[in-house]
C-alpha positions in Angstrom: 0.0 0.0 0.0 2.9 2.3 0.8 4.2 2.1 -2.7 0.8 2.8 -4.3 0.4 5.9 -2.1 3.8 7.1 -3.1 2.9 6.6 -6.8 -0.4 8.5 -6.3 1.6 11.4 -4.8 3.7 11.5 -8.0 6.8 9.8 -6.8 8.6 7.6 -9.3 7.2 4.0 -9.6 9.4 1.0 -9.2 7.1 -1.3 -11.1 9.5 -4.3 -10.9 9.7 -4.0 -7.2 6.0 -3.5 -6.8 5.0 -6.5 -8.8 7.9 -8.8 -7.7 6.4 -12.3 -7.2 3.3 -11.6 -9.3 2.6 -12.5 -12.9 -0.4 -10.2 -13.5 -2.4 -7.3 -12.2 -6.1 -6.5 -12.5 -8.4 -3.6 -11.6 -7.7 -0.9 -9.2 -5.3 0.8 -8.5 -3.2 -0.5 -11.4 -5.9 0.4 -13.9 -5.3 4.1 -13.1 -1.7 3.6 -14.4 -2.4 1.5 -17.5 -0.4 3.8 -19.8 2.6 3.8 -17.6 2.4 0.1 -17.1 2.0 -0.6 -20.9 5.1 1.6 -21.6 7.1 -0.1 -18.9 6.0 -3.6 -19.9 5.6 -3.3 -23.7 5.3 -7.1 -24.2 2.5 -7.5 -21.6 -0.8 -8.7 -22.8 -3.8 -6.4 -22.0 -7.3 -7.7 -21.8 -10.0 -5.2 -22.1 -13.5 -6.1 -20.8 -16.6 -4.3 -21.7 -19.8 -4.2 -19.7 -22.9 -2.2 -19.3 -22.1 1.2 -17.7 -25.1 1.1 -15.3 -24.3 -2.4 -14.1 -20.7 -1.4 -13.6 -21.7 1.7 -11.6 -24.0 -0.4 -9.3 -21.1 -2.8 -8.7 -18.7 -0.1 -7.9 -21.1 1.5 -5.5 -21.6 -1.8 -3.6 -17.9 -2.6 -3.4 -15.3 0.1 -3.8 -17.4 3.1 -2.8 -18.9 1.2 0.1 -15.5 0.4 1.4 -14.3 4.0 1.1 -17.5 5.2 2.8 -17.0 2.8 5.7 -13.4 3.8 6.1 -13.3 7.5 5.4 -16.8 8.9 5.3 -19.3 10.1 2.7 -17.2 13.1 1.5 -15.0 10.7 -0.5 -17.9 9.7 -2.7 -18.4 13.2 -4.1 
């Protein structure tokens, strides 16, 4: 988590160290850095999934947003 927070603050990412021991990554927070990751790992395979926007939003509200709300309060949902 410490490394992701540093990246979010704009500090340089050490992708190899962050992903050491892993063969893949999915979803958040890596999805926010897909351009950087694609440039750093040009041979990586990228799988793009497509789904209904309303269904996606309902899912995010029940999972990611709900966790943030529980941990930090409603102001983070704005």
